[in-house]
N, C-alpha and C positions, 0 to 999 in steps of 0.2 A: 225266864225272859218276861219282862212286864209288857203291858199293852203298847206303851210308847215305843219300846224296842222292836216289838213285833211289827208295828206300823212302819217304822223306819226301814226295817229289813224287807218288808213286802214292797214298799215303794222303791227301794234300791233294786230288788230282784226284777220287778216289773218295769222299771224305768218310768215310774209314775211320778209326775210332778205334783206339787201341792195343789195346783188348780185341777189337775186330773182327779185327784182323790176327792176334792171338794165337789166336783161335778158328779162323780160316782155316788157320793153319799148325800147329795142334795143339801149341802151346806156351803158357807162362804169359805174362801181361801183363808181368811183370817181365823176362822174356827179351826181349820186343820193346823194352822200355825200354832194356835193355842194348845191343841192336842200334843203337837210335837214338842212344845216348850214345857209341857207338864202343867200348864195353867188351867186345863179343863180335862174332865174325864172323857175318855174315848168310848162312845157307845159300842156295845158288843156287835151290833149289826153293821155298824160302819167299819169296824175292824175286820169282821168276817168278809164283807164285800170287797175290801181292799186286798185282803189276802187271796181271795178267790180270783180277783182280776189279775193280780200279780202272777198267779200260777197259770192262768190261761195264756198270758202273753208269750212266755217262752215256748209253751207247747205249740202255739200257732206258728212261731218262727221255726221250731224244730220240724213240725209237720210239713211246712213248705220245703225245707231242706231235704227231708226224706222223700217227698214227692218228686222233687227235682232229680234226686239220685235214681228213683224208680224210672222216671221218664228217660233219663240218660241210659240206664241199663237196658230198657226196652228198645231204645233206638239202636243200641249195639246188637241186641239179639236179632232185630229185624234186618239189620245190615248183614249180619252173618247168615241168616236164612236166605236172604236175597242172593248172596254170593254162592251159597250151596245150591240153590235152585238154578242159578245161571250155569254152574259147573255141570249139573245134571242135564240141563237143556243141551249144552254143548256135547256131552257124551252121547245123548240120544241122537242128536243130529249126526254125529260121527258114525254111530252104529247103523243108523238108517242108510247112510251113504254106503257103508260097507255091504249091507244087505242088498241094496240095489245093484252094486257092482257084481256081487255073486250071482244074482238072478240074471244078469245080462250075459254072463259067461256061458259058452256052449256046453 
């Protein structure tokens, strides 16, 4: 894969526009267009910066999705624990009532 193909793939993977790559690399949009057209050599640092940015974008989205799932799972666990604690509280109340009734018997 040549530099131009790598740049295109990175832009596609990261959803990066020509302007976004230009901003990232500190060049004009026209310069990036020239790189993509094969009219100018792509500097190694510019290519690496674009690839790095493209790799970070999906990870960030995936991290948000994973964190949302963790929050959802923790919410379910808390709800289950609250239900179990309520059941234990009710059982304790029932046992306490039975004990009082036994103590009141002659």
